[in-house]
NULO-342206 format. One record per residue: residue in three letters; x, y, z of N, C-alpha, C in turn. Coordinates in steps of 0.05 Angstrom, whole numbers, padded with zeros to 5 digits, always signed. Layout:
# NULO-342206
alaXYZXYZXYZ;...
***
This chain:
# NULO-342206
unk+00996+01258+00412+00999+01242+00386+01011+01217+00380;unk+01012+01203+00410+01012+01167+00420+00977+01158+00414;unk+00959+01178+00431+00933+01172+00426+00921+01174+00405;unk+00936+01201+00377+00920+01201+00352+00921+01173+00339;unk+00951+01158+00345+00956+01137+00324+00948+01110+00342;unk+00936+01111+00362+00918+01086+00378+00891+01087+00351;unk+00881+01116+00354+00855+01123+00350+00853+01116+00318;unk+00877+01118+00308+00874+01121+00280+00873+01083+00268;unk+00893+01072+00286+00892+01039+00289+00864+01032+00296;unk+00858+01035+00311+00827+01027+00315+00810+01033+00291;unk+00805+01059+00273+00790+01059+00260+00804+01045+00231;unk+00821+01042+00225+00841+01021+00211+00821+00994+00214;unk+00827+00988+00235+00811+00954+00241+00785+00956+00237;unk+00774+00974+00245+00741+00973+00241+00738+00974+00209;unk+00751+00993+00200+00745+00993+00170+00748+00970+00154;unk+00776+00957+00163+00780+00927+00152+00760+00913+00155;unk+00751+00908+00173+00727+00886+00191+00698+00894+00188;unk+00695+00916+00173+00666+00922+00157+00662+00907+00137;unk+00639+00900+00125+00619+00892+00109+00634+00911+00083;unk+00638+00904+00060+00641+00914+00029+00623+00942+00027;unk+00635+00959+00012+00617+00980+00005+00593+00977-00010;unk+00589+00950-00020+00564+00947-00036+00545+00938-00020;unk+00546+00944+00014+00527+00929+00033+00525+00900+00036;unk+00527+00886+00023+00526+00860+00016+00550+00841+00042;unk+00526+00824+00057+00546+00815+00083+00559+00795+00075;unk+00581+00787+00070+00594+00764+00066+00589+00736+00077;unk+00575+00714+00056+00563+00693+00071+00593+00672+00077;unk+00588+00669+00095+00605+00650+00123+00592+00629+00128;unk+00599+00600+00124+00584+00576+00129+00608+00560+00150;unk+00607+00555+00178+00617+00543+00193+00612+00501+00186;unk+00644+00489+00188+00636+00462+00187+00609+00447+00197;unk+00604+00463+00216+00583+00448+00233+00551+00463+00217;unk+00548+00487+00210+00527+00487+00190+00524+00480+00170;unk+00551+00469+00153+00549+00457+00133+00537+00427+00145;unk+00545+00413+00162+00532+00390+00174+00505+00391+00174;unk+00494+00409+00188+00465+00412+00193+00460+00420+00167;unk+00455+00431+00151+00450+00437+00124+00451+00404+00107;unk+00470+00394+00116+00468+00364+00095+00448+00352+00110;unk+00448+00352+00142+00429+00333+00149+00390+00346+00140;unk+00391+00370+00144+00363+00375+00135+00359+00374+00108;unk+00367+00360+00084+00373+00356+00060+00351+00334+00057;unk+00325+00337+00038+00311+00314+00045+00319+00290+00033;unk+00312+00266+00043+00318+00243+00033+00313+00241+00005;unk+00333+00222-00011+00325+00209-00036+00301+00195-00031;unk+00285+00188-00054+00263+00171-00053+00272+00145-00042;unk+00294+00135-00058+00302+00109-00052+00317+00097-00023;unk+00317+00125-00006+00328+00121+00018+00298+00113+00045;unk+00281+00123+00033+00254+00125+00045+00238+00100+00063;unk+00239+00093+00083+00227+00067+00099+00194+00066+00099;unk+00181+00050+00088+00156+00041+00102+00151+00021+00110;unk+00129+00023+00128+00107-00001+00141+00094-00007+00113;unk+00091-00030+00110+00065-00043+00095+00051-00063+00107;unk+00028-00063+00100+00008-00088+00111-00002-00098+00090;unk+00005-00121+00081-00007-00132+00058-00030-00154+00066;unk-00045-00151+00050-00069-00165+00050-00072-00183+00030;unk-00082-00210+00023-00076-00229+00015-00102-00234+00002;unk-00105-00254-00021-00130-00255-00041-00149-00279-00032;unk-00162-00282-00032-00183-00306-00027-00172-00328-00031;unk-00170-00351-00012-00168-00372-00011-00136-00374-00011;unk-00119-00355+00001-00092-00352+00003-00088-00343+00039;unk-00062-00342+00038-00063-00334+00061-00034-00314+00074;unk-00023-00297+00091+00001-00287+00090+00027-00299+00080;unk+00024-00332+00081+00050-00352+00069+00054-00340+00044;unk+00031-00329+00026+00036-00325-00005+00050-00306-00008;unk+00059-00289+00012+00068-00252+00010+00093-00265+00029;unk+00104-00287+00029+00125-00286+00042+00153-00275+00022;unk+00157-00282+00001+00179-00276-00012+00171-00245-00019;unk+00146-00235-00018+00154-00201-00024+00161-00184+00008;unk+00149-00198+00025+00165-00191+00054+00188-00197+00051;unk+00206-00212+00044+00238-00213+00043+00247-00192+00026;unk+00235-00191+00006+00254-00168-00019+00251-00138-00004;unk+00213-00130+00001+00210-00099+00023+00231-00103+00038;unk+00239-00126+00062+00247-00122+00085+00281-00120+00080;unk+00289-00129+00058+00316-00129+00049+00324-00099+00044;unk+00301-00087+00038+00311-00054+00031+00304-00035+00049;unk+00291-00053+00082+00294-00038+00105+00263-00028+00105;unk+00246-00039+00094+00219-00029+00093+00213-00055+00128;unk+00191-00047+00133+00176-00062+00154+00141-00072+00141;unk+00145-00108+00143+00130-00110+00133+00107-00121+00157;unk+00083-00133+00147+00061-00141+00168+00043-00160+00140;unk+00040-00186+00147+00029-00201+00119+00008-00215+00139;unk-00010-00205+00157-00024-00223+00166-00048-00246+00153;unk-00058-00262+00164-00076-00286+00154-00101-00278+00152;unk-00120-00279+00138-00146-00278+00146-00155-00298+00159;unk-00177-00297+00179-00196-00317+00191-00200-00337+00170;unk-00198-00360+00176-00202-00390+00169-00199-00393+00146;unk-00165-00381+00132-00154-00385+00109-00126-00392+00119;unk-00104-00400+00105-00076-00406+00106-00068-00430+00134;unk-00058-00418+00152-00050-00431+00178-00073-00430+00200;unk-00094-00413+00191-00124-00412+00211-00136-00423+00202;unk-00135-00437+00188-00149-00463+00161-00171-00475+00182;unk-00161-00477+00207-00179-00496+00227-00195-00479+00239;unk-00200-00452+00235-00224-00435+00244-00243-00435+00228;unk-00238-00449+00203-00250-00444+00180-00287-00452+00184;unk-00314-00432+00176-00337-00440+00187-00353-00425+00165;unk-00378-00435+00163-00393-00418+00143-00400-00386+00156;unk-00395-00383+00190-00407-00352+00194-00388-00329+00184;unk-00360-00341+00181-00347-00319+00174-00351-00302+00153;unk-00347-00277+00150-00357-00259+00133-00343-00234+00129;unk-00347-00215+00115-00329-00197+00112-00313-00179+00129;unk-00342-00172+00143-00332-00157+00163-00313-00172+00184;unk-00309-00200+00188-00295-00217+00197-00260-00216+00191;unk-00260-00207+00163-00235-00207+00148-00231-00175+00159;unk-00248-00155+00148-00244-00129+00157-00229-00122+00183;unk-00240-00138+00204-00232-00137+00236-00209-00154+00236;unk-00197-00168+00230-00175-00182+00224-00156-00163+00221;unk-00159-00151+00198-00132-00125+00193-00129-00109+00209;unk-00158-00095+00212-00162-00062+00239-00152-00076+00266;unk-00151-00096+00269-00142-00099+00300-00115-00106+00298;unk-00104-00115+00270-00070-00112+00274-00063-00084+00271;unk-00076-00068+00253-00066-00036+00259-00070-00027+00284;unk-00091-00034+00304-00089-00019+00325-00070-00037+00347;unk-00070-00069+00341-00057-00074+00363-00018-00073+00360;unk-00015-00065+00340+00012-00061+00329+00011-00034+00327;unk-00009-00016+00333-00009+00011+00339+00013+00024+00311;unk-00003+00015+00288+00008+00024+00257+00002+00059+00256;unk+00016+00068+00245+00005+00092+00239+00021+00098+00207;unk+00012+00119+00193+00032+00127+00171+00041+00104+00154;unk+00020+00073+00150+00037+00061+00138+00014+00057+00109;unk+00030+00038+00084+00019+00027+00067-00001+00004+00068;unk-00018+00009+00061-00039-00017+00058-00043-00027+00037;unk-00038-00053+00037-00035-00073-00001-00056-00086+00002;unk-00080-00087-00018-00096-00114-00020-00096-00120-00047;unk-00093-00151-00043-00091-00166-00070-00115-00181-00076;unk-00124-00180-00100-00148-00196-00111-00177-00183-00090;unk-00186-00207-00078-00205-00207-00060-00200-00192-00030;unk-00165-00180-00030-00161-00166-00009-00165-00146-00007;unk-00176-00125-00037-00186-00109-00045-00214-00096-00029;unk-00233-00119-00023-00257-00116-00010-00246-00113+00016;unk-00228-00125+00031-00220-00129+00055-00210-00097+00059;unk-00191-00084+00043-00169-00065+00057-00191-00033+00046;unk-00219-00041+00028-00241-00023+00029-00247-00012+00050;unk-00261-00035+00063-00267-00028+00089-00254-00024+00117;unk-00230-00025+00118-00211-00022+00132-00201+00012+00124;unk-00196+00025+00101-00195+00042+00099-00225+00064+00111;unk-00248+00052+00103-00266+00054+00115-00268+00070+00148;unk-00257+00044+00158-00264+00038+00189-00223+00066+00194;unk-00210+00062+00187-00185+00068+00204-00170+00092+00184;unk-00179+00105+00170-00162+00125+00148-00147+00149+00161;unk-00147+00152+00185-00130+00171+00194-00108+00164+00192;unk-00102+00133+00194-00070+00116+00203-00058+00113+00179;unk-00073+00111+00154-00058+00100+00130-00052+00126+00112;unk-00026+00114+00107-00008+00137+00084-00016+00134+00060;unk-00022+00109+00054-00026+00105+00019-00044+00072+00019;unk-00058+00076+00000-00065+00048-00004-00061+00038-00032;unk-00051+00009-00033-00049-00001-00057-00073-00024-00062;unk-00077-00020-00089-00092-00039-00101-00075-00056-00122;unk-00077-00081-00114-00061-00102-00134-00077-00123-00149;unk-00086-00112-00174-00104-00131-00192-00130-00140-00170;unk-00141-00110-00151-00155-00125-00142-00181-00110-00139;unk-00203-00117-00127-00231-00111-00124-00240-00082-00119;unk-00248-00068-00126-00246-00033-00121-00277-00028-00121;unk-00296-00045-00100-00322-00041-00099-00328-00008-00098;unk-00354-00009-00107-00372+00019-00093-00379+00018-00061;unk-00393+00032-00052-00400+00029-00021-00431+00018-00029;unk-00426-00002-00011-00455-00024-00011-00443-00047-00028;unk-00422-00044-00045-00422-00073-00071-00417-00098-00050;unk-00414-00120-00052-00402-00149-00054-00382-00151-00074;unk-00364-00172-00063-00348-00186-00091-00364-00201-00101;unk-00389-00208-00093-00404-00217-00122-00416-00203-00140;unk-00426-00171-00125-00438-00165-00146-00411-00155-00165;unk-00393-00155-00162-00367-00135-00167-00355-00154-00192;unk-00357-00186-00186-00347-00207-00198-00365-00231-00205;unk-00385-00229-00193-00407-00257-00203-00393-00278-00196;unk-00377-00283-00170-00369-00306-00168-00384-00333-00171;unk-00408-00328-00156-00424-00344-00147-00438-00352-00176;unk-00436-00366-00189-00455-00377-00210-00456-00399-00216;unk-00471-00413-00244-00469-00441-00245-00446-00440-00262;unk-00434-00420-00280-00417-00426-00292-00385-00429-00290;unk-00392-00413-00259-00366-00400-00245-00342-00431-00242;unk-00355-00450-00237-00343-00473-00232-00330-00474-00205;unk-00336-00461-00188-00333-00464-00161-00363-00477-00148;unk-00354-00496-00133-00367-00512-00115-00376-00502-00082;unk-00401-00503-00076-00401-00485-00057-00420-00511-00041;unk-00403-00519-00020-00417-00534+00001-00424-00522+00039;unk-00448-00526+00045-00452-00519+00071-00443-00483+00074;unk-00442-00473+00055-00437-00446+00062-00406-00441+00057;unk-00390-00461+00046-00366-00456+00049-00351-00459+00010;unk-00339-00445+00004-00333-00442-00030-00311-00455-00032;unk-00307-00477-00051-00287-00487-00053-00278-00481-00085;unk-00264-00462-00096-00254-00456-00109-00247-00472-00131;unk-00237-00471-00162-00242-00486-00178-00212-00486-00181;unk-00196-00466-00173-00173-00467-00182-00153-00493-00149;unk-00173-00493-00133-00165-00511-00099-00147-00537-00114;unk-00126-00543-00103-00122-00576-00101-00113-00589-00083;unk-00127-00603-00066-00126-00620-00039-00103-00629-00041;unk-00095-00639-00066-00063-00656-00060-00042-00645-00064;unk-00043-00619-00059-00016-00601-00062-00015-00602-00032;unk+00016-00597-00025+00030-00600+00000+00025-00567+00008;unk+00023-00564+00032+00020-00543+00045+00045-00526+00046;unk+00042-00496+00043+00022-00480+00053+00013-00484+00012;unk-00017-00481+00015-00036-00484-00010-00063-00462-00003;unk-00071-00463-00026-00097-00447-00019-00118-00466-00011;unk-00134-00454+00002-00161-00467+00015-00179-00451+00010;unk-00204-00472+00023-00232-00461+00015-00239-00440+00026;unk-00264-00420+00025-00267-00397+00038-00296-00394+00044;unk-00305-00390+00068-00333-00382+00075-00349-00364+00047;unk-00369-00369+00042-00381-00360+00018-00393-00326+00035;unk-00397-00326+00054-00409-00301+00066-00390-00286+00062;unk-00363-00288+00055-00347-00267+00060-00347-00247+00025;unk-00356-00271+00010-00359-00254-00018-00390-00245-00019;unk-00409-00251-00006-00430-00235-00008-00438-00213+00005;unk-00421-00214+00032-00435-00190+00050-00420-00164+00032;unk-00436-00139+00037-00430-00115+00021-00403-00099+00035;unk-00396-00081+00020-00374-00073+00041-00384-00028+00046;unk-00378-00021+00065-00382+00005+00072-00358+00016+00060;unk-00363+00042+00041-00337+00056+00031-00353+00089+00028;unk-00362+00103+00049-00367+00117+00051-00366+00139+00072;unk-00338+00138+00081-00323+00152+00098-00309+00185+00083;unk-00313+00202+00089-00307+00229+00072-00278+00220+00071;unk-00261+00224+00095-00229+00222+00097-00218+00193+00077;unk-00227+00175+00084-00229+00143+00058-00219+00160+00042;unk-00250+00166+00028-00248+00171-00001-00229+00198-00007;unk-00204+00210+00010-00194+00231+00001-00167+00213+00011;unk-00161+00187+00014-00133+00179+00016-00121+00170-00013;unk-00099+00175-00023-00084+00164-00043-00079+00148-00042;unk-00090+00139-00072-00093+00107-00077-00077+00098-00094;unk-00064+00078-00105-00056+00071-00131-00067+00036-00133;unk-00073+00037-00164-00091+00018-00177-00064+00004-00196;unk-00067-00018-00179-00033-00042-00203-00060-00054-00219;unk-00065-00056-00242-00078-00075-00259-00057-00095-00271;unk-00061-00124-00268-00040-00137-00282-00055-00147-00298;unk-00036-00145-00326-00048-00148-00357-00038-00173-00361;unk-00056-00194-00367-00047-00219-00378-00027-00213-00407;unk-00010-00235-00418+00004-00224-00440-00019-00236-00460;unk-00015-00219-00480-00039-00216-00504-00064-00199-00497;unk-00067-00196-00466-00086-00180-00468-00084-00152-00473;unk-00096-00135-00481-00100-00118-00498-00102-00093-00467;unk-00096-00072-00470-00106-00045-00444-00130-00039-00443;unk-00141-00040-00470-00173-00033-00470-00190-00061-00453;unk-00190-00079-00466-00206-00101-00452-00191-00098-00422;unk-00165-00102-00416-00170-00098-00386-00187-00074-00370;unk-00183-00047-00386-00189-00028-00370-00218-00027-00373;unk-00235-00053-00390-00267-00053-00383-00274-00067-00352;unk-00247-00073-00331-00261-00080-00315-00271-00063-00296;unk-00296-00069-00280-00310-00043-00271-00286-00041-00247;unk-00271-00049-00226-00256-00040-00213-00237-00017-00224;unk-00229-00023-00250-00207-00006-00261-00228+00024-00266;unk-00253+00025-00274-00271+00042-00273-00276+00060-00254;unk-00271+00039-00236-00284+00054-00204-00257+00076-00190;unk-00238+00066-00200-00208+00070-00204-00206+00097-00212;unk-00207+00095-00240-00217+00116-00259-00224+00134-00248;unk-00255+00140-00238-00276+00158-00232-00267+00169-00206;unk-00255+00157-00186-00242+00164-00165-00212+00179-00166;unk-00201+00175-00191-00181+00196-00196-00157+00186-00186;unk-00156+00155-00180-00128+00151-00171-00109+00138-00187;unk-00083+00143-00181-00066+00136-00203-00069+00105-00207;unk-00071+00093-00240-00071+00069-00245-00046+00064-00262;unk-00026+00046-00251-00014+00030-00265-00015-00001-00277;unk-00005-00014-00298-00001-00033-00303+00026-00054-00297;unk+00024-00077-00295+00044-00095-00297+00029-00123-00311;unk+00051-00133-00334+00051-00152-00349+00060-00175-00332;unk+00034-00194-00324+00039-00219-00300+00013-00221-00308;unk+00007-00255-00292-00019-00261-00290-00033-00256-00260;unk-00048-00263-00256-00066-00252-00229-00046-00256-00203;unk-00026-00276-00201-00008-00283-00179+00019-00273-00184;unk+00019-00236-00191+00047-00227-00197+00072-00234-00166;unk+00055-00241-00145+00074-00239-00127+00090-00267-00126;unk+00082-00284-00145+00090-00309-00146+00109-00314-00176;unk+00092-00299-00201+00114-00299-00220+00129-00270-00226;unk+00125-00259-00211+00140-00231-00214+00140-00216-00195;unk+00162-00228-00170+00154-00213-00147+00181-00191-00140;unk+00199-00189-00154+00213-00166-00166+00204-00140-00178;unk+00194-00147-00196+00178-00119-00203+00159-00110-00189;unk+00141-00132-00175+00124-00120-00156+00135-00099-00141;unk+00155-00119-00121+00166-00093-00098+00175-00075-00107;unk+00187-00069-00127+00191-00045-00145+00169-00020-00140;unk+00146-00037-00147+00130-00016-00157+00110-00012-00125;unk+00111-00030-00108+00099-00028-00083+00117-00001-00068;unk+00144+00000-00071+00157+00015-00065+00151+00044-00075;unk+00153+00042-00103+00145+00069-00113+00115+00079-00103;unk+00104+00069-00095+00068+00074-00097+00066+00093-00075;unk+00081+00094-00056+00072+00115-00038+00080+00146-00041;unk+00093+00149-00068+00099+00173-00078+00076+00177-00093;unk+00059+00157-00107+00042+00173-00125+00017+00196-00106;unk+00000+00204-00131-00026+00222-00111-00040+00222-00136;unk-00063+00221-00126-00095+00220-00144-00084+00253-00151;unk-00106+00243-00187-00110+00265-00201-00123+00282-00190;unk-00125+00310-00206-00134+00327-00197-00162+00330-00216;
***
């Protein structure tokens, strides 16, 4: 009789602990499992931290992107803003033999020697020529590219081909292979814009690497106050960006938004890595 009672008790316990009659296993989550689940959730976009390589425009320097560096760094991003040979604090190296390849190599070497991977490559104005060449050489290291009111050339095209910078009507003076742009003011205190080698503007760039052509790119056009989008979109660089199905955005600003609209530009740079080329 005692054995029967013990057997009945075991049966009762097994029945009470078994799944319900519906066959559904009850869901139980331990505190540790909940913690792991929370950790596995994707981060919100604003929490993602990127590395940026900012390439300045003609006659400029890394100095011109100091404010942008500070804004992005304050948000937790990592920023490199190298100065191209012969410009900015490297103006003492200026000579007529500096060409576009020199400037492309400047940036490629920063990438290689800093061992950068999965970074956002940004080019402003003439910097678009430079980053085009960089994309062609090391596309596997680049997460995203951003053209800021920048030259977006076709393969085999120079800045001169794209913009016609060197002409009698340009107002730029050329002396011994050095271009003195019409916006330069030698009386301004440093840091300031400085002359630049002509060969940087006349050497064509290569953009024929299949991997480079597949990179996601954002083209941000600065639209002058009073300028229509139709007029701005007539720019050959805009047309090239459109033909490549790049994401195209606009910012109402003069050509140097890093000076006049730094906060708005910083926000656009942080959002750009989420853009994808159109199908």
